[in-house]
C-alpha positions as CSV (number, residue, x, y, z in Angstrom):
1,M,32.1,75.6,-40.3
2,L,33.0,72.8,-37.7
3,N,35.0,71.0,-40.4
4,I,36.9,74.4,-40.8
5,F,37.9,74.9,-37.4
6,L,38.8,70.7,-37.1
7,V,41.0,71.1,-40.0
8,M,42.3,74.3,-39.0
9,T,43.4,72.9,-35.5
10,I,45.5,70.2,-37.5
11,V,47.1,72.4,-39.3
12,F,48.1,74.7,-36.6
13,A,49.2,71.6,-34.2
14,I,51.3,70.5,-37.3
15,M,53.0,73.9,-37.6
16,A,53.5,74.4,-34.0
17,I,55.5,70.9,-33.7
18,Q,57.5,71.6,-37.3
19,T,58.4,74.9,-37.1
20,G,62.4,75.3,-36.1
21,I,61.7,79.2,-34.4
22,L,60.4,78.7,-30.8
23,R,58.5,82.1,-30.5
24,H,56.4,80.9,-33.9
25,A,55.5,77.5,-32.3
26,V,54.1,79.1,-29.1
27,I,52.3,81.1,-31.2
28,Y,51.4,78.5,-33.5
29,A,50.0,76.6,-30.3
30,G,48.2,79.7,-29.1
31,I,46.4,80.0,-32.0
32,Y,45.4,76.2,-31.7
33,S,43.8,76.4,-28.4
34,L,41.9,79.7,-29.7
35,L,40.6,77.4,-32.2
36,C,39.6,74.4,-29.8
37,S,37.7,76.9,-27.7
38,F,35.7,78.0,-30.8
39,I,35.0,74.4,-31.6
40,Y,34.2,73.8,-27.9
41,L,31.6,76.8,-28.3
42,L,30.3,75.0,-31.5
43,Y,29.7,72.0,-29.4
44,K,27.6,74.0,-27.1
45,A,29.9,73.7,-24.4
46,P,30.6,77.6,-23.3
47,D,32.0,76.8,-20.0
48,V,34.6,74.5,-21.6
49,A,35.0,77.5,-24.2
50,I,35.9,80.1,-22.0
51,A,38.0,78.2,-19.5
52,E,40.3,77.2,-22.6
53,A,40.5,80.6,-24.2
54,V,41.5,82.0,-20.7
55,I,43.8,79.7,-19.5
56,G,44.8,77.6,-22.5
57,C,45.1,80.4,-25.2
58,T,45.7,83.3,-22.9
59,L,47.2,82.5,-19.9
60,S,49.6,79.8,-21.0
61,T,50.8,81.8,-24.3
62,V,51.2,84.9,-22.5
63,L,53.3,82.7,-20.2
64,Y,55.8,80.9,-22.5
65,L,56.3,84.3,-24.2
66,V,57.7,85.7,-21.5
67,A,59.8,82.9,-20.6
68,I,61.3,82.9,-24.2
69,R,61.8,86.2,-24.0
70,K,64.6,85.5,-21.6
71,Y,65.6,83.4,-24.5
72,K,69.0,84.2,-25.9
73,V,68.5,86.0,-29.2
74,Y,71.9,86.1,-31.5
75,K,71.9,89.0,-33.2
76,V,74.1,89.3,-36.4
77,Y,74.5,92.8,-38.7
78,Y,75.4,92.3,-41.9
79,C,76.5,95.5,-43.6
80,Y,77.0,95.8,-47.3
81,S,77.3,98.0,-50.3
82,E,75.1,99.3,-52.6
83,D,75.9,97.7,-55.8
84,T,75.3,94.2,-55.0
85,T,75.8,91.6,-57.3
86,K,74.7,88.0,-57.9
87,K,77.9,86.7,-56.8
88,K,77.6,89.0,-53.4
89,H,73.7,87.7,-53.0
90,D,75.1,84.3,-53.0
91,I,77.8,85.2,-50.5
92,I,74.7,86.6,-48.1
93,N,72.8,83.8,-48.4
94,K,76.1,81.3,-47.6
95,T,76.6,83.5,-44.7
96,R,73.2,83.6,-43.5
97,H,73.2,79.5,-44.2
98,T,75.9,79.1,-42.0
99,L,75.2,80.9,-38.9
100,T,71.5,79.7,-39.2
101,N,73.3,75.9,-38.9
102,F,75.2,77.4,-35.9
103,S,72.9,79.3,-34.2
104,L,70.4,76.1,-34.3
105,S,73.5,73.8,-33.5
106,I,73.8,75.7,-29.8
107,E,69.9,76.3,-29.7
108,L,69.9,80.3,-30.3
109,E,67.7,82.2,-32.6
110,L,69.1,84.1,-34.9
111,D,68.4,87.6,-35.6
112,F,70.0,88.2,-39.3
113,I,69.9,92.3,-39.9
114,L,71.0,93.3,-43.6
115,S,72.5,96.8,-43.3
116,K,73.7,99.4,-45.7
117,N,75.8,101.5,-42.8
118,T,79.5,100.9,-42.2
119,A,81.0,98.3,-39.6
120,A,81.7,101.0,-37.7
121,Q,78.6,102.3,-37.5
122,M,77.3,99.6,-36.3
123,I,79.7,98.6,-33.5
124,T,79.2,101.8,-32.2
125,H,75.8,102.7,-32.4
126,S,74.0,99.1,-31.9
127,S,73.4,96.2,-29.6
128,Y,75.2,93.4,-31.5
129,D,76.7,89.7,-30.7
130,L,78.3,90.0,-34.5
131,V,79.0,92.6,-37.4
132,I,79.8,91.1,-40.5
133,E,81.3,93.7,-43.4
134,Q,81.1,92.4,-47.1
135,N,84.3,94.1,-49.1
136,Q,84.1,93.2,-52.4
137,N,84.4,89.1,-52.2
138,Q,86.0,88.8,-48.4
139,L,84.1,88.9,-45.3
140,T,85.4,90.7,-42.3
141,I,83.8,89.3,-38.9
142,F,83.5,91.7,-35.7
143,G,82.9,89.9,-32.7
144,D,83.4,90.5,-28.7
145,V,86.3,88.1,-27.9
146,T,84.7,87.6,-24.5
147,N,81.7,86.2,-25.7
148,Y,82.3,82.4,-25.8
149,H,80.0,81.9,-29.1
150,F,83.0,84.0,-31.3
151,E,85.4,81.4,-31.6
152,E,83.1,78.6,-32.1
153,V,81.9,81.0,-35.1
154,K,85.1,81.1,-36.4
155,R,85.3,77.4,-36.6
156,W,81.8,77.1,-38.7
157,F,83.2,80.1,-41.3
158,T,86.3,77.7,-41.4
159,D,84.3,74.9,-43.1
160,S,82.3,77.4,-45.4
161,N,84.7,78.0,-47.6
162,L,84.2,82.1,-47.5
163,T,87.2,84.6,-47.5
164,V,87.0,85.5,-44.0
165,E,88.9,87.8,-41.7
166,Y,88.4,88.1,-38.0
167,C,88.8,91.1,-36.1
168,P,88.2,90.5,-32.4
169,L,86.8,93.7,-30.5
170,F,87.2,94.0,-26.6
171,C,83.8,95.3,-25.2
172,E,84.2,96.7,-21.8
173,I,82.3,95.2,-19.0
174,G,78.8,96.8,-18.4
175,D,78.8,97.4,-21.9
176,D,75.1,97.3,-23.2
177,R,75.8,96.3,-26.7
178,G,77.0,92.5,-26.3
């Protein structure tokens, strides 16, 4: 039993270090701490186990998650039609790959949401940073020009070899979408 917990602590420690998503790293570190508290119990140190469970596992994990909540998530809606072919899936994957590299370069977490709604519906009814609409082999990217990331996204897509049209939007101050 002890060997299983020891191996699991090593696995979760490595997962916490290797993951590229900050929230996942905090969760893995919390699980690591919980496993350590079980190991302390197996070593017959219940006082240390309780301290580790309360402070190391619970309190620090909650504090980190609250801090990360303030961390910026870059929300992108990708609108596509029902008739997706293999080529269209390749475009979706290439777009997701480009946006993932972009968001990692500026330390944002990408929230890439596939939607069968139209871009107009997403723009009027959703909170977003970018809305991308795919028509045949062309992408149309809608973004708020007051968001300084919009210009940087344009630069990233220049190198992607995708056919892209940009439609800048002007969100008013106090608009809760952007």
